[in-house]
N, CA, C and O atoms as a DFTB+ gen file, in Angstrom:
648 C
 N C O
     1  1       5.202      13.093     -18.800
     2  2       5.597      11.700     -18.649
     3  2       4.775      11.061     -17.517
     4  3       4.643      11.627     -16.432
     5  1       4.235       9.885     -17.794
     6  2       3.443       9.179     -16.790
     7  2       4.361       8.519     -15.759
     8  3       5.408       7.963     -16.090
     9  1       3.932       8.601     -14.512
    10  2       4.709       8.001     -13.435
    11  2       4.499       6.490     -13.436
    12  3       3.384       6.007     -13.634
    13  1       5.580       5.756     -13.212
    14  2       5.540       4.294     -13.171
    15  2       6.296       3.826     -11.935
    16  3       7.391       4.307     -11.644
    17  1       5.696       2.881     -11.212
    18  2       6.357       2.267     -10.054
    19  2       6.784       0.862     -10.475
    20  3       5.947      -0.006     -10.723
    21  1       8.086       0.653     -10.551
    22  2       8.600      -0.647     -10.985
    23  2       8.751      -1.601      -9.805
    24  3       8.830      -1.177      -8.652
    25  1       8.788      -2.872     -10.106
    26  2       8.985      -3.873      -9.049
    27  2      10.335      -3.692      -8.371
    28  3      10.452      -3.894      -7.163
    29  1      11.346      -3.316      -9.128
    30  2      12.664      -3.097      -8.526
    31  2      12.636      -1.943      -7.524
    32  3      13.255      -2.024      -6.463
    33  1      11.914      -0.868      -7.863
    34  2      11.814       0.262      -6.938
    35  2      10.999      -0.114      -5.708
    36  3      11.336       0.296      -4.597
    37  1       9.932      -0.887      -5.891
    38  2       9.143      -1.353      -4.743
    39  2      10.044      -2.115      -3.775
    40  3      10.011      -1.870      -2.569
    41  1      10.839      -3.026      -4.297
    42  2      11.714      -3.830      -3.433
    43  2      12.819      -2.985      -2.807
    44  3      13.210      -3.223      -1.664
    45  1      13.319      -2.010      -3.539
    46  2      14.342      -1.116      -2.986
    47  2      13.767      -0.319      -1.814
    48  3      14.405      -0.208      -0.767
    49  1      12.582       0.228      -1.984
    50  2      11.926       0.981      -0.912
    51  2      11.652       0.069       0.277
    52  3      11.956       0.424       1.416
    53  1      11.085      -1.092       0.021
    54  2      10.726      -2.050       1.074
    55  2      11.956      -2.430       1.908
    56  3      11.923      -2.372       3.137
    57  1      13.039      -2.818       1.227
    58  2      14.228      -3.266       1.965
    59  2      14.951      -2.099       2.632
    60  3      15.478      -2.258       3.733
    61  1      14.988      -0.937       1.994
    62  2      15.640       0.225       2.610
    63  2      14.930       0.630       3.892
    64  3      15.577       0.920       4.899
    65  1      13.604       0.652       3.859
    66  2      12.845       1.015       5.054
    67  2      13.009      -0.047       6.143
    68  3      13.160       0.283       7.319
    69  1      12.978      -1.301       5.754
    70  2      13.202      -2.387       6.719
    71  2      14.569      -2.233       7.393
    72  3      14.700      -2.419       8.603
    73  1      15.576      -1.893       6.596
    74  2      16.940      -1.762       7.115
    75  2      17.108      -0.618       8.106
    76  3      18.018      -0.646       8.934
    77  1      16.232       0.398       8.030
    78  2      16.330       1.501       8.995
    79  2      15.244       1.384      10.078
    80  3      14.977       2.339      10.807
    81  1      14.635       0.216      10.167
    82  2      13.713      -0.045      11.267
    83  2      12.296       0.450      11.065
    84  3      11.582       0.702      12.036
    85  1      11.878       0.593       9.810
    86  2      10.505       1.019       9.515
    87  2       9.825      -0.095       8.716
    88  3       9.920      -0.128       7.489
    89  1       9.150      -0.992       9.402
    90  2       8.434      -2.030       8.646
    91  2       7.227      -1.433       7.932
    92  3       6.507      -0.604       8.489
    93  1       7.020      -1.861       6.707
    94  2       5.836      -1.446       5.957
    95  2       5.124      -2.693       5.452
    96  3       5.697      -3.780       5.378
    97  1       3.862      -2.499       5.109
    98  2       3.061      -3.536       4.486
    99  2       2.629      -2.997       3.134
   100  3       2.099      -1.889       3.043
   101  1       2.855      -3.779       2.080
   102  2       2.453      -3.381       0.738
   103  2       0.925      -3.449       0.656
   104  3       0.313      -4.395       1.152
   105  1       0.323      -2.452       0.034
   106  2      -1.127      -2.374      -0.108
   107  2      -1.438      -2.099      -1.579
   108  3      -0.527      -1.952      -2.393
   109  1      -2.715      -2.031      -1.913
   110  2      -3.145      -1.642      -3.252
   111  2      -2.770      -2.648      -4.326
   112  3      -2.704      -3.852      -4.076
   113  1      -2.527      -2.137      -5.519
   114  2      -2.231      -2.984      -6.673
   115  2      -0.999      -3.852      -6.509
   116  3      -0.979      -5.002      -6.948
   117  1       0.030      -3.302      -5.875
   118  2       1.234      -4.116      -5.658
   119  2       0.979      -5.238      -4.660
   120  3       1.598      -6.296      -4.767
   121  1       0.081      -5.038      -3.686
   122  2      -0.261      -6.120      -2.756
   123  2      -0.954      -7.246      -3.514
   124  3      -0.670      -8.423      -3.294
   125  1      -1.868      -6.871      -4.411
   126  2      -2.556      -7.875      -5.228
   127  2      -1.543      -8.671      -6.027
   128  3      -1.601      -9.900      -6.057
   129  1      -0.608      -7.977      -6.678
   130  2       0.403      -8.679      -7.466
   131  2       1.316      -9.530      -6.583
   132  3       1.726     -10.621      -6.979
   133  1       1.631      -9.032      -5.392
   134  2       2.477      -9.817      -4.473
   135  2       1.762     -11.104      -4.068
   136  3       2.379     -12.169      -4.027
   137  1       0.471     -11.013      -3.771
   138  2      -0.277     -12.209      -3.383
   139  2      -0.373     -13.200      -4.538
   140  3      -0.326     -14.412      -4.324
   141  1      -0.506     -12.694      -5.749
   142  2      -0.556     -13.558      -6.933
   143  2       0.832     -14.115      -7.247
   144  3       0.963     -15.211      -7.792
   145  1       1.855     -13.354      -6.901
   146  2       3.233     -13.811      -7.112
   147  2       3.864     -13.342      -8.402
   148  3       4.953     -13.787      -8.766
   149  1       3.180     -12.438      -9.102
   150  2       3.736     -11.881     -10.342
   151  2       3.061     -10.549     -10.638
   152  3       1.943     -10.291     -10.191
   153  1       3.759      -9.705     -11.403
   154  2       3.178      -8.423     -11.784
   155  2       2.169      -8.658     -12.902
   156  3       2.483      -9.301     -13.904
   157  1       0.955      -8.135     -12.727
   158  2      -0.112      -8.369     -13.703
   159  2      -0.468      -7.137     -14.525
   160  3      -1.181      -7.242     -15.523
   161  1       0.019      -5.978     -14.115
   162  2      -0.229      -4.730     -14.842
   163  2       0.777      -3.695     -14.370
   164  3       1.471      -3.901     -13.375
   165  1       0.855      -2.570     -15.094
   166  2       1.707      -1.470     -14.657
   167  2       1.040      -0.755     -13.481
   168  3      -0.185      -0.710     -13.372
   169  1       1.878      -0.197     -12.606
   170  2       1.397       0.563     -11.457
   171  2       2.032       1.941     -11.493
   172  3       3.226       2.083     -11.758
   173  1       1.217       2.955     -11.223
   174  2       1.776       4.308     -11.218
   175  2       2.233       4.736      -9.830
   176  3       2.915       5.749      -9.678
   177  1       1.845       3.940      -8.794
   178  2       2.254       4.304      -7.443
   179  2       2.442       3.051      -6.604
   180  3       2.216       1.931      -7.060
   181  1       2.858       3.272      -5.377
   182  2       2.996       2.196      -4.393
   183  2       2.212       2.613      -3.165
   184  3       2.488       3.648      -2.559
   185  1       1.231       1.797      -2.803
   186  2       0.478       2.031      -1.570
   187  2       1.161       1.243      -0.456
   188  3       1.490       0.069      -0.625
   189  1       1.368       1.896       0.678
   190  2       1.974       1.213       1.819
   191  2       1.210       1.543       3.097
   192  3       0.614       2.612       3.232
   193  1       1.245       0.607       4.016
   194  2       0.726       0.825       5.368
   195  2       1.926       0.923       6.298
   196  3       2.886       0.163       6.168
   197  1       1.868       1.859       7.231
   198  2       2.963       2.067       8.172
   199  2       2.381       2.497       9.511
   200  3       1.372       3.200       9.565
   201  1       3.022       2.073      10.579
   202  2       2.585       2.514      11.904
   203  2       2.797       4.018      12.029
   204  3       3.833       4.553      11.635
   205  1       1.790       4.684      12.586
   206  2       1.851       6.139      12.740
   207  2       3.110       6.573      13.497
   208  3       3.663       7.632      13.202
   209  1       3.575       5.772      14.469
   210  2       4.770       6.156      15.238
   211  2       6.011       6.255      14.345
   212  3       6.988       6.904      14.721
   213  1       5.983       5.620      13.168
   214  2       7.116       5.669      12.239
   215  2       6.920       6.675      11.110
   216  3       7.776       6.797      10.233
   217  1       5.808       7.393      11.125
   218  2       5.456       8.256      10.004
   219  2       6.474       9.375       9.777
   220  3       6.892       9.594       8.640
   221  1       6.877      10.080      10.819
   222  2       7.840      11.173      10.635
   223  2       9.162      10.663      10.077
   224  3       9.737      11.271       9.175
   225  1       9.635       9.559      10.610
   226  2      10.895       8.971      10.131
   227  2      10.765       8.539       8.670
   228  3      11.701       8.706       7.888
   229  1       9.606       7.985       8.298
   230  2       9.368       7.555       6.927
   231  2       9.342       8.751       5.987
   232  3       9.950       8.717       4.917
   233  1       8.636       9.814       6.384
   234  2       8.577      11.018       5.550
   235  2       9.964      11.626       5.402
   236  3      10.328      12.056       4.307
   237  1      10.740      11.673       6.467
   238  2      12.113      12.195       6.385
   239  2      12.956      11.372       5.413
   240  3      13.752      11.919       4.650
   241  1      12.773      10.051       5.450
   242  2      13.507       9.172       4.527
   243  2      13.184       9.551       3.077
   244  3      14.087       9.737       2.261
   245  1      11.891       9.662       2.769
   246  2      11.510       9.985       1.390
   247  2      11.922      11.401       1.000
   248  3      12.306      11.640      -0.145
   249  1      11.847      12.334       1.933
   250  2      12.299      13.693       1.622
   251  2      13.790      13.717       1.318
   252  3      14.237      14.517       0.496
   253  1      14.572      12.848       1.972
   254  2      16.008      12.769       1.678
   255  2      16.249      12.265       0.251
   256  3      17.320      12.480      -0.317
   257  1      15.249      11.595      -0.318
   258  2      15.331      11.111      -1.700
   259  2      14.655      12.080      -2.681
   260  3      14.440      11.753      -3.848
   261  1      14.322      13.290      -2.176
   262  2      13.720      14.362      -2.976
   263  2      12.241      14.148      -3.305
   264  3      11.726      14.749      -4.247
   265  1      11.557      13.299      -2.539
   266  2      10.106      13.195      -2.670
   267  2       9.483      14.391      -1.960
   268  3       9.996      14.860      -0.944
   269  1       8.379      14.875      -2.502
   270  2       7.649      15.990      -1.915
   271  2       6.196      15.577      -1.716
   272  3       5.682      14.718      -2.432
   273  1       5.533      16.203      -0.729
   274  2       4.129      15.888      -0.492
   275  2       3.273      16.450      -1.628
   276  3       3.459      17.584      -2.069
   277  1       2.339      15.633      -2.083
   278  2       1.393      16.026      -3.118
   279  2       0.075      16.343      -2.413
   280  3      -0.492      15.477      -1.746
   281  1      -0.415      17.568      -2.553
   282  2      -1.665      17.946      -1.864
   283  2      -2.817      17.020      -2.264
   284  3      -2.895      16.565      -3.405
   285  1      -3.718      16.747      -1.295
   286  2      -4.864      15.862      -1.499
   287  2      -6.152      16.638      -1.329
   288  3      -6.194      17.658      -0.641
   289  1      -7.197      16.148      -1.961
   290  2      -8.514      16.749      -1.792
   291  2      -9.026      16.456      -0.386
   292  3      -8.511      15.573       0.300
   293  1     -10.019      17.186       0.027
   294  2     -10.559      17.036       1.393
   295  2     -11.013      15.614       1.684
   296  3     -10.819      15.128       2.799
   297  1     -11.616      14.930       0.706
   298  2     -12.106      13.578       0.965
   299  2     -10.978      12.546       1.059
   300  3     -11.219      11.400       1.440
   301  1      -9.768      12.938       0.719
   302  2      -8.629      12.018       0.794
   303  2      -7.580      12.455       1.807
   304  3      -6.415      12.074       1.687
   305  1      -7.965      13.238       2.790
   306  2      -7.006      13.755       3.771
   307  2      -6.468      12.675       4.713
   308  3      -5.525      12.930       5.462
   309  1      -7.047      11.483       4.687
   310  2      -6.608      10.420       5.585
   311  2      -5.316       9.760       5.141
   312  3      -4.731       8.984       5.897
   313  1      -4.857      10.054       3.926
   314  2      -3.583       9.482       3.509
   315  2      -2.625      10.587       3.105
   316  3      -3.013      11.743       2.932
   317  1      -1.381      10.209       2.960
   318  2      -0.328      11.139       2.548
   319  2       0.263      10.593       1.269
   320  3       0.575       9.406       1.177
   321  1       0.418      11.456       0.281
   322  2       1.029      11.045      -0.973
   323  2       2.317      11.836      -1.146
   324  3       2.323      13.064      -1.072
   325  1       3.404      11.113      -1.378
   326  2       4.696      11.723      -1.653
   327  2       5.102      11.318      -3.066
   328  3       4.842      10.195      -3.498
   329  1       5.737      12.236      -3.776
   330  2       6.135      11.914      -5.137
   331  2       7.403      12.614      -5.549
   332  3       7.802      13.626      -4.973
   333  1       8.027      12.045      -6.565
   334  2       9.136      12.703      -7.248
   335  2       8.739      12.744      -8.729
   336  3       7.568      12.543      -9.053
   337  1       9.676      12.996      -9.615
   338  2       9.336      13.100     -11.033
   339  2       8.877      11.776     -11.630
   340  3       8.159      11.760     -12.629
   341  1       9.290      10.659     -11.017
   342  2       9.049       9.354     -11.622
   343  2       8.002       8.488     -10.929
   344  3       7.393       7.636     -11.575
   345  1       7.780       8.685      -9.636
   346  2       6.925       7.750      -8.901
   347  2       6.216       8.432      -7.739
   348  3       6.571       9.535      -7.323
   349  1       5.193       7.732      -7.225
   350  2       4.444       8.226      -6.070
   351  2       4.304       7.128      -5.035
   352  3       4.211       5.945      -5.364
   353  1       4.290       7.546      -3.765
   354  2       4.077       6.657      -2.634
   355  2       2.815       7.133      -1.923
   356  3       2.728       8.292      -1.517
   357  1       1.850       6.250      -1.774
   358  2       0.585       6.557      -1.093
   359  2       0.665       5.893       0.278
   360  3       0.686       4.667       0.380
   361  1       0.709       6.705       1.327
   362  2       0.987       6.221       2.686
   363  2      -0.299       6.192       3.506
   364  3      -0.996       7.199       3.626
   365  1      -0.598       5.031       4.062
   366  2      -1.743       4.848       4.947
   367  2      -1.196       4.531       6.340
   368  3      -0.608       3.470       6.552
   369  1      -1.387       5.436       7.272
   370  2      -0.865       5.240       8.632
   371  2      -1.940       4.607       9.507
   372  3      -3.133       4.862       9.339
   373  1      -1.495       3.788      10.432
   374  2      -2.406       3.153      11.381
   375  2      -1.697       3.088      12.720
   376  3      -0.504       3.374      12.817
   377  1      -2.437       2.712      13.747
   378  2      -1.855       2.580      15.082
   379  2      -2.223       1.226      15.670
   380  3      -3.302       0.688      15.422
   381  1      -1.296       0.693      16.456
   382  2      -1.572      -0.477      17.274
   383  2      -1.910      -0.001      18.681
   384  3      -1.364       0.997      19.151
   385  1      -2.816      -0.720      19.356
   386  2      -3.056      -0.417      20.766
   387  2      -2.043      -1.187      21.617
   388  3      -1.134      -1.813      21.073
   389  1      -2.184      -1.149      22.913
   390  2      -1.232      -1.805      23.810
   391  2      -1.218      -3.321      23.664
   392  3      -0.279      -3.975      24.118
   393  1      -2.249      -3.892      23.034
   394  2      -2.332      -5.337      22.829
   395  2      -1.996      -5.735      21.391
   396  3      -2.335      -6.833      20.950
   397  1      -1.326      -4.832      20.661
   398  2      -0.934      -5.053      19.263
   399  2      -2.119      -5.295      18.344
   400  3      -2.010      -6.018      17.354
   401  1      -3.243      -4.692      18.672
   402  2      -4.411      -4.743      17.798
   403  2      -4.508      -3.393      17.090
   404  3      -4.221      -2.349      17.678
   405  1      -4.912      -3.427      15.836
   406  2      -5.019      -2.195      15.067
   407  2      -6.180      -1.362      15.593
   408  3      -7.296      -1.850      15.768
   409  1      -5.883      -0.089      15.838
   410  2      -6.914       0.847      16.268
   411  2      -7.594       1.355      15.010
   412  3      -6.952       1.948      14.143
   413  1      -8.884       1.122      14.914
   414  2      -9.642       1.537      13.746
   415  2      -9.876       3.036      13.802
   416  3     -10.273       3.567      14.839
   417  1      -9.639       3.702      12.724
   418  2      -9.847       5.144      12.644
   419  2     -11.206       5.409      12.030
   420  3     -11.545       4.801      11.015
   421  1     -11.986       6.290      12.606
   422  2     -13.344       6.524      12.116
   423  2     -13.414       7.271      10.790
   424  3     -14.465       7.263      10.150
   425  1     -12.324       7.922      10.350
   426  2     -12.404       8.763       9.168
   427  2     -12.124       8.037       7.864
   428  3     -12.172       8.657       6.801
   429  1     -11.835       6.750       7.909
   430  2     -11.720       5.972       6.672
   431  2     -11.894       4.510       7.005
   432  3     -11.839       4.109       8.167
   433  1     -12.102       3.728       5.982
   434  2     -12.337       2.299       6.155
   435  2     -10.984       1.633       6.395
   436  3     -10.394       1.046       5.489
   437  1     -10.518       1.737       7.611
   438  2      -9.149       1.360       7.969
   439  2      -8.930      -0.142       7.937
   440  3      -9.808      -0.917       7.556
   441  1      -7.758      -0.518       8.340
   442  2      -7.366      -1.923       8.356
   443  2      -8.081      -2.660       9.476
   444  3      -8.103      -2.208      10.621
   445  1      -8.662      -3.798       9.130
   446  2      -9.255      -4.643      10.153
   447  2      -8.132      -5.304      10.943
   448  3      -6.959      -5.211      10.583
   449  1      -8.511      -5.963      12.011
   450  2      -7.524      -6.556      12.912
   451  2      -6.562      -7.509      12.201
   452  3      -5.383      -7.573      12.549
   453  1      -7.059      -8.250      11.206
   454  2      -6.202      -9.234      10.534
   455  2      -5.736      -8.792       9.144
   456  3      -5.135      -9.584       8.418
   457  1      -6.003      -7.543       8.765
   458  2      -5.696      -7.087       7.405
   459  2      -4.216      -7.150       7.057
   460  3      -3.868      -7.313       5.887
   461  1      -3.340      -7.024       8.046
   462  2      -1.902      -6.930       7.766
   463  2      -1.174      -8.270       7.878
   464  3       0.035      -8.296       8.106
   465  1      -1.896      -9.381       7.721
   466  2      -1.229     -10.677       7.852
   467  2      -0.932     -11.336       6.513
   468  3      -0.646     -12.532       6.457
   469  1      -0.997     -10.563       5.436
   470  2      -0.692     -11.117       4.123
   471  2       0.807     -11.286       3.910
   472  3       1.617     -10.505       4.408
   473  1       1.147     -12.313       3.166
   474  2       2.524     -12.542       2.728
   475  2       2.481     -12.768       1.220
   476  3       1.717     -13.595       0.724
   477  1       3.300     -12.031       0.513
   478  2       3.355     -12.166      -0.932
   479  2       4.783     -12.177      -1.421
   480  3       5.727     -12.171      -0.631
   481  1       4.930     -12.194      -2.730
   482  2       6.260     -12.214      -3.346
   483  2       6.298     -11.253      -4.531
   484  3       5.419     -11.265      -5.393
   485  1       7.328     -10.431      -4.551
   486  2       7.587      -9.539      -5.673
   487  2       8.959      -9.912      -6.207
   488  3       9.949      -9.866      -5.478
   489  1       9.018     -10.282      -7.476
   490  2      10.265     -10.772      -8.085
   491  2      10.889     -11.897      -7.254
   492  3      12.111     -12.010      -7.160
   493  1      10.042     -12.715      -6.664
   494  2      10.519     -13.846      -5.872
   495  2      10.930     -13.503      -4.453
   496  3      11.319     -14.391      -3.694
   497  1      10.851     -12.229      -4.078
   498  2      11.228     -11.782      -2.733
   499  2       9.976     -11.711      -1.867
   500  3       8.967     -11.133      -2.272
   501  1      10.044     -12.299      -0.678
   502  2       8.917     -12.321       0.249
   503  2       8.711     -10.932       0.857
   504  3       9.659     -10.287       1.303
   505  1       7.440     -10.482       0.865
   506  2       7.110      -9.169       1.422
   507  2       5.865      -9.281       2.299
   508  3       5.000     -10.130       2.080
   509  1       5.798      -8.392       3.306
   510  2       4.581      -8.238       4.096
   511  2       3.591      -7.432       3.268
   512  3       3.963      -6.463       2.606
   513  1       2.334      -7.839       3.312
   514  2       1.326      -7.081       2.577
   515  2      -0.033      -7.255       3.239
   516  3      -0.209      -8.098       4.118
   517  1      -0.987      -6.448       2.802
   518  2      -2.346      -6.644       3.275
   519  2      -2.853      -7.956       2.693
   520  3      -2.356      -8.425       1.670
   521  1      -3.844      -8.540       3.352
   522  2      -4.331      -9.831       2.878
   523  2      -5.418      -9.677       1.816
   524  3      -5.900      -8.578       1.544
   525  1      -5.779     -10.794       1.236
   526  2      -6.745     -10.798       0.139
   527  2      -8.106     -10.268       0.583
   528  3      -8.771      -9.577      -0.189
   529  1      -8.533     -10.572       1.800
   530  2      -9.834     -10.096       2.267
   531  2      -9.879      -8.576       2.342
   532  3     -10.896      -7.966       2.010
   533  1      -8.783      -7.964       2.775
   534  2      -8.737      -6.501       2.823
   535  2      -8.822      -5.924       1.407
   536  3      -9.553      -4.963       1.169
   537  1      -8.081      -6.507       0.480
   538  2      -8.117      -6.006      -0.892
   539  2      -9.509      -6.147      -1.496
   540  3      -9.985      -5.242      -2.182
   541  1     -10.162      -7.275      -1.243
   542  2     -11.520      -7.460      -1.757
   543  2     -12.476      -6.440      -1.145
   544  3     -13.375      -5.941      -1.822
   545  1     -12.280      -6.133       0.136
   546  2     -13.130      -5.136       0.801
   547  2     -12.953      -3.766       0.156
   548  3     -13.923      -3.018       0.027
   549  1     -11.743      -3.427      -0.247
   550  2     -11.512      -2.113      -0.859
   551  2     -12.055      -2.047      -2.284
   552  3     -12.243      -0.960      -2.829
   553  1     -12.306      -3.201      -2.884
   554  2     -12.847      -3.244      -4.244
   555  2     -14.347      -3.525      -4.258
   556  3     -14.876      -4.039      -5.244
   557  1     -15.015      -3.197      -3.193
   558  2     -16.455      -3.406      -3.085
   559  2     -17.187      -2.362      -3.929
   560  3     -17.116      -1.163      -3.659
   561  1     -17.889      -2.840      -4.951
   562  2     -18.591      -1.930      -5.862
   563  2     -19.707      -1.141      -5.179
   564  3     -20.149      -0.119      -5.704
   565  1     -20.163      -1.600      -4.022
   566  2     -21.211      -0.860      -3.314
   567  2     -20.651       0.407      -2.674
   568  3     -21.399       1.338      -2.377
   569  1     -19.344       0.444      -2.463
   570  2     -18.723       1.591      -1.794
   571  2     -18.238       2.653      -2.775
   572  3     -18.200       3.839      -2.445
   573  1     -17.868       2.228      -3.976
   574  2     -17.379       3.199      -4.959
   575  2     -17.451       2.600      -6.357
   576  3     -17.552       1.385      -6.525
   577  1     -17.397       3.468      -7.346
   578  2     -17.408       3.002      -8.733
   579  2     -16.012       2.476      -9.081
   580  3     -15.009       3.151      -8.848
   581  1     -15.962       1.277      -9.635
   582  2     -14.680       0.658      -9.950
   583  2     -14.195       1.109     -11.326
   584  3     -14.966       1.213     -12.280
   585  1     -12.897       1.371     -11.392
   586  2     -12.247       1.690     -12.657
   587  2     -11.887       0.387     -13.366
   588  3     -12.019      -0.693     -12.789
   589  1     -11.441       0.483     -14.591
   590  2     -11.071      -0.721     -15.355
   591  2      -9.989      -1.518     -14.627
   592  3     -10.075      -2.743     -14.542
   593  1      -8.975      -0.835     -14.104
   594  2      -7.909      -1.558     -13.398
   595  2      -8.438      -2.221     -12.121
   596  3      -7.953      -3.283     -11.730
   597  1      -9.432      -1.598     -11.468
   598  2     -10.040      -2.207     -10.277
   599  2     -10.762      -3.498     -10.641
   600  3     -10.650      -4.501      -9.938
   601  1     -11.509      -3.465     -11.752
   602  2     -12.216      -4.677     -12.188
   603  2     -11.222      -5.778     -12.547
   604  3     -11.460      -6.952     -12.264
   605  1     -10.114      -5.400     -13.169
   606  2      -9.038      -6.351     -13.493
   607  2      -8.502      -6.990     -12.214
   608  3      -8.366      -8.211     -12.128
   609  1      -8.201      -6.151     -11.224
   610  2      -7.666      -6.651      -9.953
   611  2      -8.679      -7.530      -9.231
   612  3      -8.323      -8.573      -8.682
   613  1      -9.935      -7.109      -9.232
   614  2     -10.988      -7.870      -8.564
   615  2     -11.116      -9.265      -9.174
   616  3     -11.230     -10.253      -8.449
   617  1     -11.096      -9.343     -10.486
   618  2     -11.191     -10.638     -11.165
   619  2     -10.036     -11.563     -10.766
   620  3     -10.250     -12.742     -10.481
   621  1      -8.834     -11.031     -10.746
   622  2      -7.660     -11.834     -10.370
   623  2      -7.742     -12.290      -8.906
   624  3      -7.421     -13.435      -8.589
   625  1      -8.169     -11.394      -8.032
   626  2      -8.277     -11.746      -6.615
   627  2      -9.353     -12.809      -6.371
   628  3      -9.159     -13.727      -5.574
   629  1     -10.475     -12.676      -7.058
   630  2     -11.526     -13.676      -6.902
   631  2     -11.073     -15.049      -7.404
   632  3     -11.421     -16.071      -6.813
   633  1     -10.301     -15.073      -8.490
   634  2      -9.739     -16.336      -8.971
   635  2      -8.733     -16.910      -7.995
   636  3      -8.666     -18.124      -7.806
   637  1      -7.947     -16.038      -7.370
   638  2      -6.952     -16.494      -6.383
   639  2      -7.626     -17.063      -5.159
   640  3      -7.132     -18.017      -4.558
   641  1      -8.743     -16.490      -4.788
   642  2      -9.449     -16.912      -3.566
   643  2     -10.106     -18.287      -3.725
   644  3     -10.373     -18.963      -2.731
   645  1     -10.367     -18.702      -4.968
   646  2     -11.040     -19.997      -5.209
   647  2     -10.253     -21.173      -4.674
   648  3     -10.688     -22.317      -4.802
């Protein structure tokens, strides 16, 4: 059975984490859909950004829901993927410095200083997300070969940016 991340589950995760003091920012395909204001395709996972200081608490939360860590290849060791039978969460941790600026990590193309200032809507609910410039940067064809869903997302984002 293919894993599917529904909008209802995204909002449940987002609000549950917010309620226990773990703010997250939606990233990836769901961030694109949040910025557009509607779901444009199915998603098999949810990408989130979280402050590293909240990482242990976040992992404990998901483990309490029976999510388990999914091993990653060496080139993807910068993120953590947790999954259950139905869905996956792709976690990107970052740190703020003493001036609330994002500390860039040298081992991946991390969040720029303004990447986390996006605001979007999922099912009409306002959510924090990465901004359009960050999403466009991650869909740069010079950095990697784009899949069909990436080209779909890129087209929608470029239309939104107009």
